[in-house]
C-alpha positions as CSV (number, residue, x, y, z in Angstrom):
1,M,90.9,88.4,76.1
2,D,92.1,91.7,74.7
3,A,95.0,93.0,76.8
4,A,95.4,96.1,74.6
5,P,93.5,98.5,77.0
6,A,95.5,97.4,80.0
7,F,98.7,97.7,78.0
8,V,97.8,101.3,77.0
9,E,97.1,102.2,80.6
10,I,100.4,100.7,81.8
11,A,102.3,102.5,79.1
12,A,100.7,105.8,80.1
13,E,101.5,105.3,83.8
14,L,105.2,104.5,83.0
15,E,105.8,107.2,80.5
16,G,107.0,109.6,83.2
17,A,109.6,107.1,84.2
18,G,111.1,107.1,80.6
19,A,109.1,104.1,79.2
20,V,108.3,104.2,75.5
21,T,106.2,102.0,73.4
22,A,107.9,99.7,70.9
23,K,107.4,96.3,69.3
24,M,108.8,92.9,70.3
25,F,108.1,90.0,67.9
26,G,105.4,92.1,66.3
27,H,103.6,92.7,69.6
28,P,103.2,95.9,71.6
29,A,106.1,96.3,74.1
30,L,107.5,98.8,76.5
31,K,111.2,99.7,76.7
32,V,113.4,102.0,78.6
33,N,116.9,103.1,77.7
34,G,116.6,100.9,74.5
35,K,115.8,97.7,76.5
36,V,112.4,96.0,76.3
37,F,111.0,95.2,79.7
38,A,107.4,94.2,79.1
39,C,105.2,93.2,76.2
40,E,101.6,92.2,75.4
41,F,101.6,88.7,74.0
42,Y,98.3,87.1,72.8
43,G,96.2,88.4,75.6
44,A,98.8,88.0,78.3
45,M,101.7,90.2,79.4
46,A,105.3,89.2,79.8
47,F,107.8,91.0,82.1
48,K,111.5,90.9,82.3
49,L,112.0,90.5,86.1
50,G,115.4,88.8,86.4
51,R,115.5,85.1,87.1
52,E,117.1,85.5,90.5
53,T,114.8,88.2,91.9
54,S,112.2,87.6,94.5
55,V,109.6,89.3,92.2
56,H,110.3,86.7,89.5
57,A,109.8,83.9,92.1
58,E,106.6,85.4,93.4
59,C,105.3,86.0,89.9
60,M,105.8,82.4,89.0
61,L,103.3,81.5,91.8
62,L,100.5,83.4,90.0
63,P,97.9,81.1,88.5
64,G,98.9,80.3,84.9
65,A,102.2,82.2,85.0
66,V,105.0,80.5,83.0
67,L,108.4,81.4,81.8
68,F,108.0,83.5,78.6
69,D,108.6,81.4,75.5
70,P,107.7,83.5,72.5
71,S,108.7,80.9,70.0
72,R,106.5,78.3,71.8
73,R,109.3,75.8,71.1
74,D,110.3,75.1,74.7
75,K,113.1,77.7,74.7
76,P,111.8,80.1,77.4
77,F,113.5,83.4,78.3
78,Q,114.7,82.6,81.8
79,D,114.5,86.3,83.0
80,W,110.9,86.7,81.7
81,V,107.5,85.6,83.1
82,E,104.3,85.5,81.1
83,V,101.3,86.4,83.2
84,P,97.8,85.6,81.9
85,A,94.9,88.0,81.9
86,A,93.5,86.2,85.0
87,S,96.1,88.1,87.0
88,E,95.7,91.4,85.1
89,D,95.4,93.3,88.4
90,Q,99.1,92.4,89.0
91,W,100.3,93.7,85.6
92,P,100.9,97.4,86.6
93,M,103.0,96.4,89.6
94,L,104.9,93.8,87.5
95,A,105.6,96.3,84.7
96,Q,107.0,98.8,87.3
97,A,109.2,96.0,88.8
98,A,110.4,95.0,85.3
99,L,111.2,98.7,84.5
100,D,113.1,99.0,87.8
101,H,115.0,95.7,87.1
102,V,116.1,96.8,83.6
103,V,117.1,100.3,84.8
104,N,119.0,98.9,87.8
105,A,120.7,96.2,85.7
106,R,122.3,98.9,83.6
107,A,123.8,100.7,86.5
């Protein structure tokens, strides 16, 4: 599945909150204050939610959601969750939660 249209919509929605498009591992990403908080990755989206947050725990319950392991070598980023296109309807909310997490973590 092509996640590009959803990524573009999410980027446009979060632009007013300071999000800008960037690249992470060669894939489209979103960052705020120089920190990446979401990226499109082979038809899925990954979000930096913070491993100890309730949003992270709830996100891991979505069908097919896994800790984000961009190397695919069993070295996942513990603060990140990769969410497949089957849960695309959750992506905008998760992107907002990831942006909030990154902004608040810097405070």
